N, C-alpha and C positions, 0 to 999 in steps of 0.2 A: 773021624775025628772024636774025639771022645767028649762029651760035654757033660759038667757037674751041675747039679740044681740042688739049691737048698733054699728050704722054705724057712723064712727070716720072721714072719710074725702071720697069725691066722685070727681075723675076729670072725663073729657071726653077728650081723648087723640085720635091721629091720628090712633093707633091702636085698640080703643073701649073706654068702659065704664070702669074704675080704681077704684074699691071701697076696702076701708082698713075699717074692724070691727074688733069688739072684742064680744067674747061669753063667758059669764058667767056661769058656773055651781055652780050652790049654794050649792047643796048636797056635793059638794067636796071642802070644805074651798073655796070657791070664787075663782076658778082657772079661771085664764083668759086665753083665746085662743086667739091671733091674727091671724088675715086672709087675705089673698088680692085676690081678686076675680079680672077677666079680662072678661068683657061680658058674666057674669054670672056664670063663671066656675071656679073653684077652682086654683087658680094661685100658692099658698102658704100657708101654715099653719103650727103654732107652733105646734099643736098637734100631726102632723106626722112629723117624721124626717127621715125615708127611702125615698128612691127615685129607682126611674129603672133605670138600665143601659142599652145600645144598646146593 
C-alpha cells in the first residue's frame, strides 16, 4: 500500500519543532490522517483514539 505524506505546517517553538502533516492511504478510499509531531515524535494522530492512563 502506497502512503502519501504532506507537511501542512512547520513551526520552531520554544519547546521544539512542531509539525502538522497529513497522510493519505490511496488503497482505502483516500483516507486522510492528520498528525502532530513534536521533535520528530508523535504528539497526536487522528488514526489512534486510545490513550494511556497513569
